[in-house]
N, C-alpha and C positions, 0 to 999 in steps of 0.2 A: 504493500500500500504506500501511496505517496503521502508523506507527512507534510501538511501545509505549514505546520509550525516551523519546520526547517526552512521553508521558503522565506517566512517572515524574519527569521533570525539571520539568514544569509544576505538578504537584500541590501541592508546598509553597507556592509563590507564590499559586496559586489558593485554597488552603486559608486562607491569611492574608487574602486579599481577600474570601473568603466571610464571614469574621468582620466585616469592615467593612460588607459588604452587609447582614448581619443587623442590625448596630447601626444602620445608616441606616434600614432598614425599621422597626425598633422605634421609633426616635426620631420618624420621620415619622408613623407610625401613632398614637403617643401624642398628638402635636400635632393630628392629624386628629380624634381622638376628643374631645379637650378642646375644640377650637375648634368642632367640629360639635355638641357638647352645648350649649355656650353659644348658638350660632347658632340651633339648633332651639328652645331655650327662649325666645329672643328673639322668634322668629316666633309662638310660641303664647301667651306670657305677658309679652311686653315692651312691650305697647301699640303704638300706631301707629308711633311712631318706631323702636322696636326691630324691629318687623316689616319696615319698609322698609330699615333698615340691614342686616339679615340678608339680605333679598332682593337688595340691591345687591351684597353680598359674594358670594353664590352666583352671581349673573349674571356678575360680573367674573371669578371663578375658572373658571367653566365656559365662558366666552366667549372666553378668551384661551389660547394654547398654553402648556403647562407649560414648554416650552423657554424661551419669552420670560419667563415668571414667574421662572424660575431665574436668568436673567441679570439681571433687575431687582433681585432680592434680593441676588445676589452683588456687584453693583456699587453697590448702595444701602447695604449695611452699612458700608462705609468712611465714608460721610457721617455715620454715627452714632458714628464712632470705633472701629468693630469691623473689624479688618483681618486678612487671612490666615486666615480662618475658612471654608474651603470646605465642610467637613462641616456646620457650623452652617447655612450658606446653603442647602445642598442639603436638609437636614432641614426647614428652615422652608418652603422653596418647595414641596417635595413634600407636606409636611404640610398647608399652607394650601390647596393645590390639592385634595387629597383631602378636606379638611374641608368643602368645598362639597357634595360627594357624600354625605359622612357626615351632613351637616345634613338632607338629604332622607330618608335612611334612618332616622335617629332621629326625625324629625318624624312619619313613618308609625308608628314604634314607640310614640311618645308618645300618638298619637291612638288607638292600640289598647288602651291601659290603661283598664280599665272605670272610669267615673266613680264607681261605687259604692265602689271602694276609696279614692278620694280623700275621699269623704264619710265613710267609716269612719275614715280617718286623722284627719280634722278632729274627729270625735266623741270620739276618745280623747285629744285635746289637742294633736296635732301641728299646726304652722302653717308656712306659707310655705316657707322653704328646707328645713326638715326633711322636709316632704312630698315635695319634689322629690328630695332626696338619698336618703331611705330607702324611699320607696314608688314614685314614678313612674319615675325614671331607671334604677334597677336592672332593673325589669321591661321597660322600653323597650329597654335594651341586650341583655337576654337574648332578647327577642322578635326583635330585629334581628340577632342573632349570625350567622346564615348569610349575610346580605347584607353585614354588616360584614367577615366573613372574605373574601368575594369582593372587597370594596373594598380590603382590606389586601393581598390577593394582587396586585391591580393596582398598589398602592404598591410592592411588591417588584419588579414588572416595569418600574416607572418609574425605579428606581435607576440603570440604565445611563446615563441622561441626566446624572447627576452627573459623568460622566467629562469633560464639556466644561469643567468648572471644576477638573479634576485631582484629583477624589476617587478614590482607588485602590480602587474596588470591583471586582467580578469581571470585568466586561466590559472595563474600562480595562486591568486587569492582563492580560487575554487579548490585547488589541491590542498591548501592549508585548512580550509573549512572542512573538507571531506575527511582529512586526517583526524579532525577533532570529533566530528559527528558520525562518521562512518556511513554517511548517506550520500552516495554518489549521484543517484538519479536526480534528486531534488536540486542539488547544487549545479550540476552541469547542464541540466535542462534550462535552468535560469540563465546560465552563462551563454548558452547557445542562442536563446532568445535575445540576449543583449547584443551579441554579434550581428544577428539578423537585423535588429533595430538600427544599429549604427550603419550597416551596409545600405539599408533602405534609405536612410537619411542622406547618405552620400549620393546615391543615385538620384534622389529627388532634387538635391541641390544642383547636380549636373544637368538635369533636364530643365531646371529653371534658367540656368546660364545659357543653355542652348536656345531656349525660347527668346531670351533677351537678345542674344546674338543675331537671331533671324530677324527680329524687329529692327535692329540697327542696320542690317544689310538692306532691308526692304522698306 
């Protein structure tokens, strides 16, 4: 039988952990978007060196397990004088891993921007960085928004790995509660619902941005 009392007891702790999960997802997604944008730009406009640096980064991140990357970052930060920063380590590791996939998503989005718009921007006096910042990148991001949302949902579902370095996100909190109550079903069903709710919220925000983007275009 499902014990509703366990639900009630677990909710406050899981609610607090959900905030940590959202913060970790947002931090990692921001890192992913920033790194992915630079990496995609390097592939398309960074010359031969930039192209191969970006390709090497993508191959490294996609070719090694996120779990290993997380441990490398966590134990590597103290070598830089940064200690006891599990949240930072998890954000960096998950964000850098996701950035490799974001690179490929944005690269496709950048290639989809019509060359005529770049020529028009040049005609009105925009140059270099301004063209990338005002014309190319915003359109690439909006074109790629559905795929970026899917990628950032994967980031959300990667956050439980942060539990191995003691980041108290939802799954780790659930393990701690289960070890005290011996009630796995009640705890982890609640956590599963929490992940679904956050993912649905992300998708709703994405659809809202898409609608606004379409209105601005037309």
